[in-house]
N, C-alpha and C positions, 0 to 999 in steps of 0.2 A: 317475884316468881314469874316465870314465863310459862304460859299455858302450852305453847308449842314445844318448848324444851321438855317439860315434865310429863306431858300426856301424849305427845306424838313422837318426839325424838328419843325419849328414854327407853321405851320398849325396843326400838330399832337398835339403839346403842347397846343394850344388854344382849340382844340376839347376835349382833355383829361381833361383840367381844368374845362370844362363845364359839363362833365359827371361824374367826380370823386365825389363820395358821400362825404358829410361832415363827418369828424371824430371828435367825442366828445373828450373832454380832458381825460375822463376816459378811452376811447378806446385807445387813443394815449399813455397814461401812462402805460396801460397794455401791449401794444406792445413793449414799450421801456424797460420794466422791464426785468431783467436778461440778458442773452446773448445767443449766439448760439455756437454750438460745432459740434459734429459729424452729427447732423441733417442738418447742412449747407452743408457738403460734400455730403450727400444723395440727397439734392436738386439740386446739380450741374449736376446730371445724370452720373457722372463719379467719384465715390468715390475713394480716395487714400487709398487702403488697407494697405499699408506699414505704413501709419500714424496711423491707428487704432492699428495694431499689435505692433507697437513700443511704444504705450502709456503704461505707467507703471501701472500694476494692483494695486488695493487697497490692502494695508497691514496694520496690526496692529503693533504698537510699542510694546516694551516689557512691558511698563507700562500699555498700553491698554489691552494687552493680560492677564496680571496679574489681572486686574480688572474683565475681563470677566470670568476668572476661579477662582476668589476669591469672592469679594462681590456679583457678579451676581449669582454665584452658591449658595452662602449663602441665598440670597434673594429667589431664586427659591425653596430652601428647606423649606422655611417658608410659602410657599403658598399652599393653598388647595382650588382650584377653586370651588368645590361643596359647601364648607362651606362659602366661600366668597359670592357666588351668592344666596344661598338658606337659609343660617342660619344667617350670620352676615350682609349681604347686604352691605358690605363695606370691605375694607382692615382692618385687626385688628390693634389696636393702636401700637403694637410692630413693625408691618411692616411699618407703616407711619414713626415711629421714625427711623427705620433702613434706609429707603430711604433718609430721611433728613440727617442723620448722615454720610452716605457714599457718599453724594453729588450727588445722582442720578439726582436731579433737576438742577445741575450745570455742566453737562457733557460738554456742548459746551461753557461754560463761561471760558474765559482765566484764567490762573493760577494767574496772577497779581491781579485778583479780587477775588481770593479764589476758583475758579472753578477748574475743572479737565483738561480743555483745550484739550478735545479729538477731533479727526478728525471726519468728517461726517461718515466715514466707521466704526469707533468705535461706534459712536452713533447708527448706523444701526445694528451692530452686537449685541449690548446690547438689543435693542428693539426686534430683531429677537429671541434671546434666551429666554427672558422673555415671549414673546408671545406664545412660545411653552409650557409654564407652566400655565400662567394666563393672559387672555386678559385684565382683570381689572387692574392688576398691570402694564401691558405693556402700556396701554393708559395713566395711571397716570404718568408714567415716561416719555413717549414720548412727551406729550403736552408741558411741560415747555421748552423742548429742540427743539421744532419746532416753529410754528408760535406763537408768544407771546411776552411779554415784554422783555424777555432776548435777543432774537434774534434782535428785533428792537432797543433795547438800544445799543447792540454791534455795529450795523451798522450805526445808525443814532443819538444816544444819545449824549448829550453834555458831556464834561469831568466831570462836577459836577454831572450829572445824573448817569453816569456810576459808579463814586466813591461812590455814595450814595446807589444805588439800586442793583448793580450786586453782591457785597459781601453778601447782605442779601438774594438774590435769590439763590446764590450758596450754602449758609449754610442752606437753608431751613427755615430761619427765616420768610421769606415771601413765601406764596404759590401763584403763578401767574395764571391768566387765561386771555383770550382775548375775548372781546365782539365785535363781528362783525355781526352775524346773528340776525335779528329782525323779528317780525311777518310780517312786510310789505315788507321786502327785504331778500330773502334767497339767491338763486344763483345770483340774480340781486342786489348785495350789494350796487351798486351806487344809488339805489332808496331808501336808508334808510331815515327815517324822524327824526332820532335822531339829536338833535341840540345842538350847543354851541354858545351862544351869548356873544360877547365881551363887557365887562362892567367893572365898578369899584366895588369892594366889599371888605369886611373884611375877612382876612384870618390870623388865629393865632394872632389876636389882632392888625393887621395893615391893612391899606387900600392899596390895590394893584390893578393893572390892571389884569383882568383875564377873565374867561369864566363862564357863568352860563349854566349848562348842564341839559338837560332833555333827558332821553332815556328809551327804553325798549328793552332788549336783551333776547334771549332764545337759548336753545341748547348749553349752554356755559359749556364746559368741565372744571372741577375743580371749576366752579363758586360757588357752595354751600360752599366750604371750602376756597376760595381764600381770601387773604389779600391784594393783589395788582391786580387791574383790568386794563388791557390795553383796551382802549375804542376807537372805531371808530365812528365818528359823522361828521355832516356837520357844519362848522363854518360860522358864519355871523357877520358882523360888521356894524349894521344899523346906528350907530352914528359916523362912520369913525374915530374910536379911534386909529387905527393902519395903516390906508391907505384910499384910495378913493373908494374901491370896497365894495359893500354890501355882496356879496356871495364869500366866500374865498375857499370853496371846502372841500373835505373830509380831516379830520385831526385826528391824533392819539395822545392820552394823557394818562398819568398814573393816576389812581384813587385809592388811598388807600381806602379800603372798609369801614373803620370806619368813613369816613367823613359824616357829617350831610346830610341827604337826600338820601343816598345810601340804597337801600333795596335789600337784598339777598333773592331770592325766595326759595320755597321748591324744592325738587329734581325731575327731570325727571327720567323715567325708560326706557332707550333706548333698545328696543328689549330684555328685560329681562336681560340686562347687568347692572352691578351695579357700574361702575366707576362713580365718582361724576360728575353730569351734571345737570344743572338747569337754570332758568331764573334770571334776575336781573333788577332793575329799578333805575333810578335816578330822583329825583324831586328837581329842583332848586339847584343842587349841584354846589358850587362855588370852582374853583381852580385858582391859579395864572397862568400866561402864561408860567412860567418856568416849569410847569408840562406837557407841550406839549413835546412829544418825539422829541428831537432835538432843543427845544426852539422855540421862536417866529418866527424865520426865516423859520421854517418848517410848518407854518400855511398853510393849503390847499394842502400839499404834501403827505397826508396820503395814498391816493390810490396807488401812485407810490411806497411808502415805503412798503405797504402791498404786492403788487404784486412782488416786488423784494425779500422780505423775503419768500413769498410763492413759488417762482421759485426754491428755494433750498429745503424748507421744504417738499413740495409735492413729492420730489424725494427720501426722506429718510423714514419717519415714516410709512406711510401706505404701501408703497412697501415692507418694512422690515417685517411688520406684515403679509402681504399677502404671501411673500416668505416663511415665517415660517409656515403659514397655509398649503401651498401646500406641503412643505417638510414633515410636520407632517402627513398630509393625506397620502402621499406616504409611509412613514415608517409604520404607523399603519395599513393601508389598505392592504399593501403587506403582512405584518405579519399575519393579520387576514385571508386573503384569503388563505394563505399557511396552516394554522392550522385547518381551518373550513372545515368539510367534509359534503357533501351531495351525496346521491346515492352511497355511499361507496368510494368516491374519494375526494381529495382536490378540493374545488371550484376553485382554481387557474388554474386547468386544463381545465376549460370551456372557449371557445373562447369568449363567452358573457361576462365573467369576465375579460378576458385579454384586451379587447378593452378599457373599462373605466380605467383599471389599468394602461395601457400604457399612456392613456391621463393624468392621475394624475402624473405619473413619468416624462413624457415629459414636463408637465407644471412646475413641481418643478425644473427641469433642466433649463428651459427657464427663469423663474422668478428670480432665484438666479443669473443667468448669467447677466441679465439686472440690477439687484440690484447692483452687484459688479461693473459693468462698470459705472453706473451712479455715484456711490460713488467715484470711481476713478476720475471722472471728477470734482466732488465737492471737493475732496481732493486737486486738483490742482488749485482750486480757481475759477472754472467755475460756473455759475449759469444758467444752460440751462433751460429756461422757457418752451419751447416746449417739451423737453424730460421729464421734470418733470410732465407735463400734461399727456404725454403718459404713464409714469410709474404709476401714480396714477390711471388712467383709466383702463389700461390693467392688472395691478397687482391685483386690487380688483375684476375685472370682471372674470379673469381666476382663482383666488382663489375660487370664487363662483362656477365655473364649477367643480373644483377639489373637493371641499367639497360635492357638490351634488353627484358626482360619488362615493365618499367615503361612503356617507350615503346609497346609493343604494347597494353597495357591502356588507356593514355591516348589512343591513336590520334591523330586530327588535333589534339587539344588540345596535344600535345607536339611536333607536327611544325611548326606555324605559329609562327615566332619572333616575339618581341616582349617587352616588359616583363612581360607576364603569363605567359610560358612559363617555368616553374620547372625544367624538365628538359632543355631543348635544350642548354644550355651543358655540363652534366654529361655528356650523351651524346657531345658532340664531344670532350670531354677524355679519354675512355677510352683511346684509342691512346697518349696520352702516358705514362700510367702503365705500360702494357704494355711500352713500349719502353725507358724509362730505367732506370738502375741495374742493368743487365744484362738484355738482351732475354729475354723469357719463354721463347721457343723454346730458347735456349741453356741457360737455368737449368733447365728441365724435362728436357732430353735429356742434359745433361752434368754439371750441378753438384749437384743435390739428392742423387741416389744416388751419383754418382761421388765426391763429396766425403764424403758421409755414410758410404759403405761403408768408407772408410779411417779417417776420424776417429772415427766413433761405434761402430765394431765393437770388441768387447772386446780383440781380439788382432792384428788385421791390420796396424795401424800399427807395432806392436812388431816384427812379423815383417819388414815392409818396411825398417824402420830397421836391423834386424840384417843383412839381406841386403845393404844398401848400406854397411855398416860397412867402412872401409878396413883395419882390423885383422881379418884373416880368423878368427883363433882367437877373438877377443873376439866377433865377429859370430856364429860358430857356437854359442858358449855361450848368447848371448842368444836365438838362433833356437831352440835346443833347448828352452829353457824356455817360450817363447811358443808354439811349434808344438804341443807335446804338451798344453798347456792348451787350445789351440784344438781339438785332436782330441777331448779329453774334452768340451769345450763342445758340439761338433757332435753327438756321439752323444747327449748329454743333450737337446739341442734336437730331434733327430730323434724320439726316443721321446716327448718332450713334445708335439711337433706332431702326431704320429700319434694319440696318445691323445685330445688335445683335439679334433682334427678328426673322428675317428670317433664321438665322443660329442657332437658339435655344441656343444662348450664347456660341457657340463653340469657338469663337475667342475673347470673352470678357475678359478684364484683370482680373487676379487672381494671388495671391501669390502661391508659392509652399507650399501647406499645406497638402500634403499627401492625405488621403481619403476625406478631406474636400475641395479640390481644386475646384471641380465642383460646389460646393455650392456658392463659391465666384463668379464664372462666372455668375451663374443665378442671384445673387443679383445685379451684375453690369448691367446685361440685364434689370432687372426690374427697377433699379434706373433710367436708361436712359428713359425707357418708361414712368415712373412716371413723370420725369421732363418735357417731351414733352407734355403729357396730361395736366399737371398742367398749363403749359404756354398757351396751346390752350383754356383751360377752362377760364383762366383769361382774355385772349384776347377777347373771344367771349361773355363772361358774364360780365366782369368788376366787378363793385361793387355789381351787382345783385347776384354774386356767394355766398355771405355770407347769402343771403336769401334762397338759394338752399341747405337747410340743409342736405338732403339725399345725394346729390352729395358731399358736403363738408365732410360728415361722411365717405363716401367710400374712398375719397382721404386720409383722416386721417387714415383710417384703413391700407392703403398701406404704408404710411409713418411709421406708428407704427410697422408694420411687418418688414419693412426694418431695423428699429433700433433694435428691439428685436432679429431678426435673426443675425444681426451683433454682438450683445452681446453674443449669443450662440456660434458663431464661435470664438470670442475672448476668451471665457471661455475654449473652446476645446484646443485652442493654449496655453493659459496660464497654463493649467493643464498638459501639456506635451503630448497632443494628445493620451489620454488613449484609447486603443483599446476597452476595455470593455465598455466604455461610448458611443461608436459610435452609438449604436441603439437609445439612447436618442437624440443625435444630428440629426440623420436621421429622427426621428419622428418629431422633431421641424421644420426641413427644409421642409419636405413634407407637413406638416400641414400649415405652413406659405405660401408656394408657392401656395397651393390650394386657400387660402384666397386671396392672391394677384391677381391671375388670375381671380377668380370670381368677385372681385371688379372691375377690369379693364372691364370685360364683362358687368357688371351692369352700369358702368359709360358710356360706349360707347352706351349702349341701351337707356340711359336716357338723354344724353347730348342734350340740346334743338336745337343747330345748327346741323342739320342732315348731311349736306355735310361735315362738319369738323369731325363729328363722323365717317362717312364712311371712310374718309381719314385716320383717326387714326386707325381704325380697320384694314385697308389694311396694314398700316405700322407696328403695334405692335402686332396684334392678328388676323392674317388672317385665322387661323384655329380654332379660338375660344379658350375657356378655356380648357386646356388639362390635367392639373395636377389633379389627383383624390385623393390625400392625401396619407398617409402612406400605404405601402403594408401590406398584412396580415403577412408576415414574419417579417417586421420591428415592427409591433404591438406586435407580439409574443416575439421578442427579447427584446423590450423595457419593456414589462411587467415583464420579467424574472429578470430585474435589482433589483426589490424590493422583490423578492420571496425567496432569499437565502442570508445568511450572506456573505458579500463580501466587498472588498475595494470599488467597484463601488457603492454599496448600501450606504456605509458610506460617499462617496464623494457626493452622491445625497442628503443625509439627514444629513449634518454635524452639530455637536455641538448643538443638541437640548437638552432641559432640561429634562432629564429623571431621576427623583429622585427615589432612592432605597427605596420604601415603599411597602405597599401591595395594592396600588391603581391600577386602570385599566391598565395604561401603563406598570407598573412594571410586572404585571401578564402577559400581552401580550408578552413583551420581553422575559420573562422566558419561556413561552410556545413555542414561536417561536424558541428559542435556543434548547429546548429539542426535539421538533419535527424534526428539521433538523438534530440534532445529532443522532436521533434514526431512521432515514429514512431507512437505509439499513436493519436494523432488521425488520422494518415494512414490507418491500418488501418481505423479506424471509418468514414472517408469512403469507402474502397473497398468495405467491407462493405455500405454503404448505396447503393452504385452511384451515388455523387454525385461531381462534379468541382469544383463551386464551393463553396468553404468558407463563403461567406456564406449560400448556400442551406442548407448543412448546419447552420449556426447557427440559422437560422429554424426548421428542422424539429426542433431540439433534439438532433441527432445528436452535436454537439460544442459545447463552450462557446465564447464569443466569444474568450476568452483563447487557447484552443487554435487557433481560427481565425486569430488574428493571428500565432501562432507558425508556422502552416502558410504563411501569406503571406510572412512574413519568410524562412522557409527556401526557398521557391520563388524569391524575389528573389535570395537569396544564391547559390543554385545557378546561376541564370541568369548571374550575374556570373562565376562560376568557369568556366562553359562558354564564355563569350566568348573570342575570340582577337583578337589585334591586327591592325590593318590600317594602311597608311601611304599618304600622298599620294605620287604618283610622284616629285615633286621631292625628297621626303625620303629616298628610296632611291637615286636615281641622279643624280649630278652632271651627267650629259650630257642630262638631261631638258629643261632650259631651252633648250639649243641645239637639240635635236630639235624642241621645241615652236615655237621661232622659225622654223625652216626650214619646218615644216609650215604655220605661219600665213602665211609668205611665198608659198608656192605656192598656198595657198587664196585669198589676196587676188589673186594674179596671174590665177588662173582666173576669179575674179569679174569682174575688169576686162575680160578678153577676152570674157566672155559679154555684158557690158554694151555693148561696142563692136560 
């Protein structure tokens, strides 16, 4: 008998069991999906930086690299986003055929099933590159390789299902989609009313045990063209044909769309983006039980299966698209700011332009750093659910900010639509990423910290499992062990956080990382403060914390910043501590530290238990939030990264799909090159107070070759500044009718005047 267990832990155990809120099966399955990784280190309050820096960075194999610079480049050259969106309203047939022939739909499917067998990082790189050319094509390619039948079959399918369906998916013989969202259940997918009733029925001429399905799904990407639908529904067994329970839970099955009762709806138009998307219905659709992904034994396990697949998928597709968007914005906006003049000087010289330009450049650096680190974890077999949530949320949100900044700097150039507008389509697409794969509001307020606090905390999940243990004695023993470890951890964290905060991180652990060493110290300081505050919030609020959404969101913001900034430091290290890139890293750190300190201040101001809040303020933030963000000098230097051709600019915006045509991007790149090459001649012209290069040549101010460069640059800039215009009949199908009516009345008036 243990004195501590029976006289100290037992009353705490009894009290905690009484106040612990019940956890639904869907909540538990969501919590158990995926795993933890670097987020768990951050939750300890004392992250091991050597572990992070020793982690192998993501790399492409020779085969993957050849695909990226072969078929992917070929595909990008076939794409014209203006025509796709405004003329064809779809990818042209030859593009669909190319995507299927080159197995873009089978990137993640293993080679033994006819797929390409690519790594998560290769998947990410392909999506990223295509995204910089066409969002429609990128979404078309990424969906079959993310959440969908292929991913679920690989993880949970039976051998027979894998042998039957994976080769067809890899070859493009079947186009997949996944039906999860319904009108009644968007972010709350567990509330779906789509049903599958277990019964006997005829299938392909024989009577079998199966499911009669009824559903209504919408917002289904690739739905209008899909031949194989992955479907989530709630399974019921009212006649107890497979067991004793009536309600079996969420289940996932494969539905060939040619089956009787399946109806494919017309297309949605998501924010004027034309990737295939639409609703579908099923009315008394019968399938055998072996069409359930994983077979009959997977009845009712669909929610866990979906959450496990999503734990990986959310860390790849949308973060890749978002990282591409930010890098694209940095490259194009830096070039445009450099070549565009107002008041006789380049607008890049204005501090009002430098500030958003630095924000775009810093965001591009941060998002690609986080994308690479997350892909490296996925490559190693991790499925970090919390980190994937962080990535989806912050990648799409920060892309939104970067694109808004890019639009502001471009002004009318990006507002007037047409073939030469290289930003308008990206701007319109932003709400799509914000909304899908879990709405960002939900993810920020409920999931990042709500899931992270339980999964990534060193002891909390152990305690919760002990409290819910049906064998009370066994649960008490497990709780006793976890609880006192938690107590010891909390006291160590408190003294650690106190010491690091009062010394401003001076003695916090950090690797020898050159100019970045101080940043590690500050992250160690903030990590310990975060761990302490999280423990105190959980202690004082318990299960009520999940209803305090604004507090949960602020904790989630801190955890997110800790991860994203860790990724930026990892990128700096992996790229060889490039001195020229330091301003981008400094911008990221200063911006992130400002957010962290402000969120701490907001938590302490709003924590319901005021004595605990005052104690925490004394321990971790006695002088309030002190970081004000990047200095003006850092902003200036960060903006300069995208204003001149350089290796730093290329590292910030690597491997985007710039096709050599006469489109807007090609014109911009040409003008940028010519303007920077002729800059010295332009300075000489201004110093001589001359405007005509020919006159400057005559006076010997510049050479004729320099003058011709200036002329070429001027012509190239004029082409970039041009915007498109259209004949009225090209924009409006009713113009011809209107014109005919107008002409009729005009002629009638002339006849009356003549008579």
